C-alpha positions as CSV (number, residue, x, y, z in Angstrom):
1,X,0.6,7.1,-21.0
2,X,0.2,3.3,-21.5
3,X,-1.6,1.4,-18.7
4,X,1.0,-1.5,-19.1
5,X,4.1,-1.9,-17.0
6,X,7.5,-0.9,-18.4
7,X,11.1,-1.9,-17.7
8,X,14.5,-1.1,-19.3
9,X,15.3,-2.4,-22.7
10,X,18.9,-3.1,-21.8
11,X,21.4,-2.3,-19.0
12,X,23.1,1.1,-18.7
13,X,25.7,2.3,-16.3
14,X,26.9,5.6,-14.8
15,X,29.9,6.4,-12.6
16,X,30.5,9.2,-10.0
17,X,30.9,10.2,-6.4
18,X,28.3,9.7,-3.6
19,X,27.1,12.9,-1.9
20,X,27.2,11.8,1.7
21,X,29.8,9.0,1.8
22,X,32.1,10.5,-0.8
23,X,32.7,7.0,-2.3
24,X,33.4,6.3,-5.9
25,X,30.5,4.3,-7.3
26,X,29.2,2.6,-10.4
27,X,25.5,2.4,-10.8
28,X,23.9,0.1,-13.4
29,X,20.2,0.0,-14.2
30,X,19.1,-3.5,-15.2
31,X,15.8,-4.7,-16.7
32,X,13.4,-6.6,-14.4
33,X,10.4,-8.8,-14.9
34,X,6.8,-7.8,-14.5
35,X,5.5,-7.0,-11.0
36,X,9.1,-6.9,-9.7
37,X,9.1,-3.2,-8.7
38,X,12.4,-1.6,-7.8
39,X,15.2,-3.3,-5.9
40,X,18.7,-2.2,-5.1
41,X,21.5,-4.8,-5.4
42,X,24.8,-4.3,-3.5
43,X,27.4,-5.7,-5.9
44,X,30.2,-4.9,-3.4
45,X,28.8,-7.4,-0.8
46,X,29.1,-11.2,-0.8
47,X,26.0,-12.8,-2.2
48,X,25.0,-9.5,-3.8
49,X,21.9,-8.9,-1.6
50,X,18.8,-7.3,-2.9
51,X,16.9,-4.6,-1.0
52,X,13.3,-3.8,-1.8
53,X,12.6,-0.1,-2.5
54,X,9.8,-0.2,0.0
55,X,8.5,2.1,2.7
56,X,8.8,-0.9,5.1
57,X,12.6,-0.8,4.5
58,X,13.1,2.9,5.3
59,X,15.7,3.3,8.1
60,X,16.7,7.0,8.1
61,X,15.3,10.1,6.6
62,X,17.9,12.7,7.6
63,X,18.8,14.9,4.5
64,X,18.2,11.8,2.3
65,X,16.2,8.6,2.4
66,X,18.0,5.4,3.5
67,X,16.6,1.9,3.2
68,X,18.1,-1.2,4.9
69,X,17.5,-4.9,5.1
70,X,19.4,-7.3,7.4
71,X,22.2,-4.8,8.1
72,X,22.7,-3.9,4.4
73,X,22.1,-0.2,3.7
74,X,21.5,1.9,0.6
75,X,21.6,5.7,1.1
76,X,20.1,8.6,-0.9
77,X,17.7,6.4,-3.0
78,X,15.3,9.2,-3.9
79,X,17.0,10.7,-7.0
80,X,17.3,7.5,-9.0
81,X,13.9,6.3,-7.9
82,X,12.4,9.7,-8.9
83,X,13.9,9.4,-12.3
84,X,12.5,5.9,-12.8
85,X,9.0,6.8,-11.8
86,X,9.1,10.1,-13.6
87,X,10.1,8.5,-16.8
88,X,7.4,5.7,-16.6
89,X,9.5,2.8,-15.5
90,X,7.9,0.2,-13.2
91,X,10.4,-2.6,-12.8
92,X,14.2,-2.3,-12.5
93,X,17.2,-3.6,-10.6
94,X,19.5,-0.9,-9.5
95,X,23.0,-2.3,-9.1
96,X,25.7,-0.5,-7.1
97,X,29.2,-1.3,-6.0
98,X,28.9,1.0,-3.0
99,X,26.2,2.0,-0.5
100,X,25.0,5.2,-2.2
101,X,24.3,6.3,-5.8
102,X,26.5,8.9,-7.5
103,X,25.2,12.5,-6.9
104,X,26.5,13.6,-10.3
105,X,25.1,17.2,-10.7
106,X,22.7,17.0,-7.8
107,X,19.6,16.5,-10.0
108,X,18.0,13.4,-11.4
109,X,18.7,14.5,-15.0
110,X,21.8,12.2,-15.3
111,X,19.5,9.2,-14.4
112,X,16.9,10.3,-16.9
113,X,19.6,10.4,-19.6
114,X,20.7,6.9,-18.4
115,X,17.2,5.6,-18.7
116,X,16.9,7.0,-22.2
117,X,20.3,5.4,-23.1
118,X,18.9,2.0,-21.9
119,X,15.6,2.4,-23.6
120,X,12.2,1.6,-22.2
121,X,10.3,-1.6,-23.0
122,X,6.6,-2.2,-22.5
123,X,5.5,-5.4,-20.7
124,X,2.2,-7.3,-20.8
125,X,1.0,-6.9,-17.2
126,X,-1.2,-3.9,-16.2
127,X,0.5,-1.1,-14.2
128,X,0.0,-1.2,-10.4
129,X,-1.9,2.0,-9.5
130,X,-3.5,3.3,-6.3
131,X,-6.2,5.9,-7.1
132,X,-6.7,8.0,-3.9
133,X,-10.4,8.1,-3.1
134,X,-10.4,10.1,0.1
135,X,-8.1,12.9,1.3
136,X,-5.1,11.8,3.3
137,X,-3.3,14.4,5.5
138,X,-0.2,14.4,7.7
139,X,1.4,17.2,9.8
140,X,4.9,17.1,11.3
141,X,6.1,18.7,14.5
142,X,8.3,21.2,12.6
143,X,5.4,22.5,10.5
144,X,5.4,20.3,7.4
145,X,1.9,19.8,5.9
146,X,1.2,17.2,3.3
147,X,-2.2,16.3,1.8
148,X,-3.3,14.0,-1.0
149,X,-6.7,14.6,-2.5
150,X,-8.5,12.6,-5.3
151,X,-7.4,13.3,-8.8
152,X,-7.5,11.2,-12.0
153,X,-3.8,12.2,-12.7
154,X,-0.6,12.4,-10.6
155,X,-0.1,16.1,-9.6
156,X,2.1,17.8,-7.1
157,X,1.7,21.4,-5.8
158,X,4.5,22.3,-3.5
159,X,5.6,25.3,-1.4
160,X,9.2,25.4,-0.2
161,X,9.9,27.5,2.9
162,X,13.5,27.9,4.2
163,X,14.7,29.3,7.5
164,X,13.4,32.8,8.2
165,X,11.2,32.4,5.2
166,X,14.1,32.4,2.8
167,X,13.9,30.5,-0.6
168,X,10.1,30.5,-0.4
169,X,8.9,29.2,-3.7
170,X,5.7,27.6,-5.1
171,X,5.3,25.3,-8.1
172,X,2.5,23.1,-9.3
173,X,2.6,20.5,-12.0
174,X,1.3,17.2,-13.4
175,X,3.9,14.4,-13.4
176,X,4.3,12.8,-16.9
177,X,7.5,11.6,-18.5
178,X,7.7,14.6,-20.8
179,X,7.0,17.2,-18.1
180,X,9.2,15.4,-15.6
181,X,12.2,15.3,-18.0
182,X,12.0,19.0,-18.9
183,X,10.6,20.7,-15.8
184,X,11.5,18.6,-12.7
185,X,14.5,16.3,-13.4
186,X,17.1,19.2,-14.0
187,X,16.4,20.8,-10.6
188,X,19.4,20.4,-8.3
189,X,19.7,19.7,-4.6
190,X,20.5,22.6,-2.3
191,X,21.4,23.3,1.3
192,X,21.7,26.4,3.5
193,X,25.2,27.7,4.3
194,X,24.6,27.6,8.1
195,X,23.7,23.9,7.9
196,X,27.0,22.8,6.3
197,X,29.1,22.5,9.5
198,X,26.4,20.5,11.2
199,X,26.1,18.1,8.3
200,X,29.9,17.6,8.2
201,X,30.0,17.0,11.9
202,X,27.5,14.1,11.3
203,X,29.8,12.6,8.6
204,X,27.5,13.7,5.8
205,X,28.1,15.6,2.5
206,X,31.6,14.2,2.2
207,X,31.2,14.2,-1.6
208,X,29.4,17.6,-1.8
209,X,30.7,20.3,-4.1
210,X,29.3,23.3,-5.8
211,X,29.2,21.1,-8.9
212,X,26.7,18.8,-7.2
213,X,24.6,21.2,-5.0
214,X,23.5,24.8,-4.6
215,X,24.4,26.5,-1.3
216,X,22.1,29.3,-0.2
217,X,23.9,32.0,1.9
218,X,21.6,34.8,3.0
219,X,19.7,35.7,-0.2
220,X,22.5,34.5,-2.5
221,X,22.7,31.2,-4.3
222,X,26.3,29.8,-4.6
223,X,26.6,27.6,-7.6
224,X,29.2,26.8,-10.3
225,X,26.5,27.2,-12.9
226,X,23.5,29.5,-13.3
227,X,20.2,28.5,-11.7
228,X,18.2,26.3,-14.2
229,X,14.8,27.6,-13.1
230,X,13.5,30.6,-11.1
231,X,11.9,28.0,-8.8
232,X,14.7,25.5,-8.8
233,X,14.5,24.8,-5.1
234,X,10.8,23.9,-5.0
235,X,11.1,21.9,-8.2
236,X,13.8,19.8,-6.5
237,X,11.5,19.3,-3.5
238,X,8.9,17.9,-6.0
239,X,11.7,15.7,-7.4
240,X,12.3,14.3,-3.9
241,X,8.5,13.8,-3.3
242,X,8.2,11.7,-6.5
243,X,11.2,9.6,-5.4
244,X,10.0,9.1,-1.8
245,X,6.4,8.3,-2.8
246,X,7.8,5.6,-5.2
247,X,8.4,3.6,-2.0
248,X,4.7,2.9,-1.9
249,X,5.4,0.2,-4.5
250,X,2.8,1.4,-7.0
251,X,1.9,4.6,-8.9
252,X,-0.4,7.1,-7.5
253,X,-3.4,8.9,-9.0
254,X,-4.0,11.9,-6.8
255,X,-3.0,15.5,-6.1
256,X,-0.2,15.9,-3.5
257,X,-0.3,19.3,-1.8
258,X,2.9,19.9,0.2
259,X,4.1,22.7,2.4
260,X,7.6,22.5,3.7
261,X,8.1,18.9,2.6
262,X,11.2,16.9,3.6
263,X,12.2,13.2,3.5
264,X,10.7,12.6,7.0
265,X,7.3,14.0,6.2
266,X,7.4,12.4,2.7
267,X,8.0,9.0,4.4
268,X,5.1,9.7,6.8
269,X,2.8,10.4,3.9
270,X,3.9,7.3,2.1
271,X,3.1,5.2,5.2
272,X,-0.3,6.8,5.4
273,X,-0.9,6.0,1.7
274,X,0.2,2.4,2.3
275,X,-2.2,2.1,5.2
276,X,-5.0,3.6,3.1
277,X,-4.3,1.2,0.3
278,X,-4.2,-1.9,2.6
279,X,-7.5,-0.9,4.1
280,X,-9.0,-0.6,0.7
281,X,-7.6,-4.0,-0.3
282,X,-9.1,-5.5,2.9
283,X,-12.5,-4.9,1.3
284,X,-11.7,-7.3,-1.6
285,X,-12.9,-10.8,-0.8
286,X,-10.1,-13.3,-0.2
287,X,-10.4,-16.3,-2.5
288,X,-10.9,-19.6,-0.7
289,X,-10.3,-23.1,-1.9
290,X,-13.4,-25.3,-1.6
291,X,-12.6,-28.7,-0.2
292,X,-14.0,-31.6,-2.3
293,X,-16.2,-34.5,-1.5
294,X,-18.6,-34.7,1.4
295,X,-17.2,-31.6,3.0
296,X,-19.0,-29.3,0.6
297,X,-22.8,-28.7,0.6
298,X,-24.2,-26.5,-2.2
299,X,-27.2,-24.4,-1.7
300,X,-29.6,-27.1,-2.7
301,X,-28.2,-29.5,-0.1
302,X,-28.3,-26.7,2.5
303,X,-32.0,-26.2,1.8
304,X,-32.6,-30.0,2.2
305,X,-31.2,-29.6,5.8
306,X,-32.5,-26.1,6.8
307,X,-36.2,-25.1,6.5
308,X,-35.2,-21.5,5.8
309,X,-35.9,-19.9,2.4
310,X,-35.3,-16.6,0.7
311,X,-35.0,-14.0,2.0
312,X,-34.1,-15.6,5.4
313,X,-31.7,-18.3,4.1
314,X,-28.3,-16.8,5.1
315,X,-26.0,-19.6,4.0
316,X,-25.0,-20.0,0.4
317,X,-22.7,-23.0,0.8
318,X,-21.0,-25.1,3.4
319,X,-17.3,-25.3,2.5
320,X,-16.0,-27.5,5.2
321,X,-16.5,-29.7,8.3
322,X,-13.9,-30.5,11.0
323,X,-15.0,-33.7,12.6
324,X,-18.6,-33.6,13.9
325,X,-18.3,-30.4,15.9
326,X,-17.0,-27.7,13.5
327,X,-18.4,-26.3,10.3
328,X,-17.8,-23.3,8.0
329,X,-20.3,-21.7,5.7
330,X,-20.3,-18.9,3.2
331,X,-22.6,-16.0,2.6
332,X,-21.9,-13.8,-0.4
333,X,-23.2,-10.4,0.5
334,X,-24.5,-8.4,-2.5
335,X,-26.2,-5.0,-2.9
336,X,-29.3,-7.0,-4.1
337,X,-30.0,-8.2,-0.5
338,X,-33.6,-7.1,0.4
339,X,-32.5,-5.7,3.8
340,X,-30.3,-3.1,2.1
341,X,-33.3,-1.2,0.8
342,X,-34.1,-0.1,4.3
343,X,-30.9,-0.6,6.4
344,X,-29.0,2.6,6.0
345,X,-29.8,3.6,2.4
346,X,-26.8,5.4,1.0
347,X,-24.6,3.6,3.4
348,X,-25.5,-0.1,3.2
349,X,-24.4,-2.2,6.1
350,X,-25.5,-5.8,6.8
351,X,-27.6,-5.9,10.0
352,X,-25.8,-7.5,12.9
353,X,-28.8,-9.6,13.9
354,X,-28.7,-11.2,10.5
355,X,-25.0,-12.1,11.1
356,X,-26.2,-13.7,14.3
357,X,-28.9,-15.6,12.4
358,X,-26.3,-16.8,9.9
359,X,-24.2,-18.2,12.8
360,X,-27.2,-20.0,14.2
361,X,-28.1,-21.5,10.8
362,X,-24.6,-22.9,10.3
363,X,-24.5,-24.3,13.8
364,X,-27.9,-25.9,13.2
365,X,-26.6,-27.7,10.2
366,X,-24.1,-29.5,12.4
367,X,-27.0,-31.0,14.4
368,X,-29.6,-31.3,11.7
369,X,-27.2,-33.2,9.4
370,X,-27.0,-36.2,11.8
371,X,-29.5,-39.0,10.9
372,X,-31.5,-38.8,14.2
373,X,-32.2,-35.0,13.8
374,X,-33.0,-34.8,10.1
375,X,-36.3,-33.1,9.4
376,X,-36.3,-31.2,12.6
377,X,-36.3,-27.4,13.1
378,X,-33.8,-25.4,15.1
379,X,-35.1,-22.6,17.3
380,X,-33.0,-19.8,18.9
381,X,-33.0,-19.9,22.7
382,X,-30.4,-17.3,23.6
383,X,-27.3,-15.5,22.5
384,X,-24.6,-14.4,24.9
385,X,-21.3,-12.5,24.5
386,X,-22.4,-11.0,21.3
387,X,-19.9,-8.6,19.7
388,X,-20.0,-6.8,16.4
389,X,-16.6,-5.6,15.5
390,X,-16.6,-4.3,11.9
391,X,-19.3,-3.4,9.4
392,X,-20.1,-5.9,6.6
393,X,-20.7,-4.2,3.3
394,X,-22.0,-5.3,-0.1
395,X,-19.3,-7.2,-2.0
396,X,-18.0,-8.9,1.2
397,X,-17.7,-12.7,1.4
398,X,-18.8,-13.7,4.9
399,X,-17.2,-16.8,6.2
400,X,-19.5,-18.2,9.0
401,X,-17.7,-20.5,11.5
402,X,-19.6,-22.5,14.1
403,X,-18.4,-24.9,16.8
404,X,-20.6,-27.1,18.9
405,X,-19.6,-26.9,22.5
406,X,-22.2,-29.0,24.2
407,X,-25.2,-31.1,23.1
408,X,-27.8,-32.5,25.6
409,X,-30.8,-34.2,24.1
410,X,-32.3,-31.6,21.7
411,X,-30.5,-28.6,23.1
412,X,-27.2,-27.4,21.7
413,X,-24.6,-24.8,22.7
414,X,-22.3,-23.4,20.1
415,X,-19.8,-20.6,19.5
416,X,-20.1,-18.7,16.2
417,X,-18.2,-16.0,14.4
418,X,-18.3,-14.3,11.1
419,X,-15.1,-13.4,9.3
420,X,-14.3,-11.1,6.3
421,X,-10.9,-11.2,4.8
422,X,-9.3,-12.8,7.8
423,X,-10.8,-10.3,10.2
424,X,-13.5,-11.2,12.7
425,X,-16.6,-9.0,12.1
426,X,-18.9,-10.5,14.7
427,X,-19.1,-13.3,17.2
428,X,-21.4,-14.9,19.8
429,X,-22.2,-17.8,22.0
430,X,-25.5,-19.5,21.0
431,X,-28.0,-21.8,22.4
432,X,-30.8,-23.4,20.4
433,X,-33.1,-26.3,20.5
434,X,-34.3,-28.8,17.9
435,X,-38.0,-29.6,17.7
436,X,-40.1,-31.8,15.5
437,X,-42.0,-30.0,12.8
C-alpha cells in the first residue's frame, strides 16, 4: 500500500433508507484535500454544517455510533467510515440530506462499490499513521475485552459472543483494501430476536428489514439471502471495529485483539489510542520562534556572561527578555550529554539537580548582564520549594524560565522553572550571590 494519502477521484452517490430513523436519504462521497480527514456534511440543514468524524464528537454508542457538533447529529457512521478506511481512502466529505446513511444491505459492500465507482486518487502528502509501540488494553463492565499490541501491519483478531454463548465465532485477518473488499465488507449487520422489541421501544431500527439485517432466533439465522460467510457475525464485528477506530483520525499499525466488542468498547479503545498518541506527540519538541535583536544571546554571548563551560554550561541560548527581571533560555537535551552515561543507563533521564543548575544559570544572566555586575561569578546560596514533576528525556527541548523577585546588593532571589512542550517539568525558588572573581 502506498504511504501517500488518497481521496476520491470524483463524486459518487447512493440512495436508500436509514436503519434506525427509517428516513429516505441520498449519500454522496466527495473528494477532499490533503490532511482533511473525514467530515460529514448535512445538506438538509441551513448552512450545510460539517461534522468531524472524530472520537471527540462521539455522542452515543447504542447499537451504532453517533457523532454530533453544536446540536447537529449524524447516526450510524461506522459502515461508511469502515469502507473508506478499508479501501485506503484518507480524505473525503460525506454529504447526506438526512441524519443517517442508508443501511442498504446491512454491510459496507455498497459503500465499497460506491468508492470504486468514484475512483481513488493519490495525493502528495504522506499518510497519517499511528504505530502502536506499547500494549493498550480496555475492559468494559459487561465483559468486553479489547487490546492493541504492536504490529507493523493493521490486524484484527475478534471473538464474537452472543447471549448464552450463541453466535460465538472467531476470525483473524490483516486489513488491506483487497482483503477488506472480499472478506470483511460483505458481512451484514445482525441482531438477536429478543432484542427487537426493546430496540423498537427506543425508536430504533425503523428502517430495519430482513433485506438489511440478519435476525438470530435461538440457533437459527433469519435472512432473505443465505449467509455470506460461516463467520459472518464476527466479520461484521471486525467491520464495525474498523469504522469506529477511524475516529482516531489516522491509520493504525497494530494488532487489535477483541472479545465481545461493541460500539461502546470500540469508542473506549479509540479514546485510549488517542490519549496514547497525544502522549507520544508530547515528547516531540515544540518549535519556538526566536525573537530578533538584543533579546537573543547565542552560546558565545552566553559564555561571555557566564563562567561555566562544558560539561557544566547548561544554557545553549537565551531566546528572550521581558524587561529587566524575566529571561528565557534554551537547553537542547541530547543523548550525547555526558551525564547520560551514568544516570540510569538504558533509561536516560536528565538529573533534576542539573535542571536546578540550569535555572540558576539563566537567573544569573539577568544580574551578570548589567554593567555593574559584568565579570562577576554567581554562587548558589539556597533552593526552596523545589519540585520535579516530569522526567526530561533525550530529544527534549528544555525552556528555562527565570524571574528575579528581589535584588539587594549582590544577593538575588529568583523563581525558575523548566518547561517541555508547554508542560512544567521542574520549578524552584532560588537565592544566589554575586562575587568578584
